[in-house]
N, C-alpha and C positions, 0 to 999 in steps of 0.2 A: 792808767796805762796797762797794757797787756804785753805778753811776750808770745810771739807766734813762731811756730816751727813749720817749715815747708820742706818739700823734697819729694822725689819720686817714690813710688811704692817700695817699701822695704828699706828705706833709708834710716829708720830708727826713730821716727817722730814720736810715736806713742810710748815706746820703751823709755826713751830719754825724757820726754816731756812729763810723763806721770811722776817719775822720780824727782825731777827738778822742781815740779810744783810743790811736792811735799817739803823739800828742803827750803824753798823760798816762802813757804806757807801761803801759797797762792791757790786759787781754785784751779782744778784741772779740767779742761774741756777738750774733747776729741770730736772732730767733725763727723767722722764715720759713725761713732757711737750715738751722737746727737741725732743723726739722720735715722738710724735704726730705731731709736726711741720715739721719734716723731711718727715714723711710719708704722711702728708696731710689728715690724718684720725687717729682715735683712735688706739693706740697700741693693744687694745683688739681685734680689727679686724685682725691685723697682726697675733696674736696668734691663732685666730679661723681659719684663712685661710691658714697660712703657718707653724704654730706650734711654739713651744718654741725655737727651734734651730735658726730660722730666727730672733726671738726676741733677743736672746743672742748675735748673730752676730752684730746686730745693736747697742745693748747695749755696746759692747766692743768698737765699733767705736766712740760712744759718750763719753765713758770714756777717750779715747785718746784725743779727742777734748777738754774736760774739763781740762785735765791735762796740756794743753798748755796755759790755762788762767792764769791771775794774779789777785789777790784780788777778788776772787769769793767765795761766799758761795754756795756749791754744794750739792744738795740733791740727793743722789743715789737712785736707785730703791730698792724696798724691798728685792730683791734677788741678787743684784749686787755683794756684797762681798762674796757670796757663791761660786764664780768662781775666781780662782787664777789669771787668765789672766786679770781680771778687776782690781784686787789689784795691779798687776804688772804695769798696765798702769798708775795708779795714785800715786804709791809709790814715796815718796820723794817730792811730790808737795804740801804737807800740811797735817796737823793732821786730823785724822778721829775720830769723836765722835759717839759712838753707843748710840742710844736712845732706852730705854727699857720701857716696860709697862706690866702689868699683861695680861694673856690670856683673861680674862673677858673684860678688857678695850679694847684690840685689837679687839676682836669680836664685841663689841659695836660700835667702830669707823668704822670698815670695813663693817658692816651690812648696813651702810648708803649709800654705794657706790656699784655699780655693777662692780666687778673686776673678772678677770678670775682666776680660781683655778689652783694652781700648781699641786694638786693631784685631778684629775677629779673624779666626782661621790661621793664626800664627802661634808659634811657641812662646813660652814666657820670655825666653831670651830675646827673641825677635821683637816681641812687643816692647819690652823695656828698652832695648837698643834703639828702636825706632822713635819712641817717645823722647828719649834723652837726646838723640841726634837732632830731632826736629824742634825740641822745646828748651834745650839747655839755656839758651839766651834769655828765655822768659823767666826761668828760675833765678838766674843771676840778676836780672833786671829788678825782680821783686825783692831780692835779699838785701838786707843791711849788713849782714855778716855771714860768712861761709865757714862751716865746720865739717871735718871729715870723720866718718863714723865706722871706718873699717880698719883702724890701725891700733886700737886699744880695746880693753874690756869695757863693757857697758858701765861699770862703776867708775872706772878711770875717766871715761868720757863725761859722765855726770859730774864728777869732782872737778874736772877741768872747766867744763861749761859754767858751773856754779862760780868758780873763781873768776872766770872771764866776766861774767855778769856782774859780779860784786866789785870788780876793779876797772873794767874798760869804760871809758867815758861815754860810749854809745848807749850804755844801759843805765847810766846814773839816774836819769829821770824816772825809770821804771821802779827803782827801789825807793825813791824819795816821794813819789806821788801817793 
């Protein structure tokens, strides 16, 4: 069994997931990093040169690769769960935690990084707002558990999530397998 984190860009998947993997003594896997490693360059370049379809094809291949792992904390890409084939690839291989934050928080976090826009020609705020409005139901549908990441410090969030994972019945198979 694995533990998956999903959420829109800037929700805290990598920051929380990497720390939680250490605490649980699980392997840490990050879809964006895996993509960069496979490509030998930034996935931003892939999107610029070949478009989002090439990105999504590689993303699907990586989801299947992660699903075959055991005892991994896997941070999915910001849009991974918006595509049913990715959910089908990981289904049954571990619980999915949706990380949520306010639009203001997401915009603040994403503004620090240069990321390709899903909706070209719009501001970061417009892009995030449009994605969230159009796809929120897909994130919820994919999630087994929802956690808010803009109310506490990063370490408090990791502490709380670790406690939830160690005590909530949803995650018991994860730690026993």
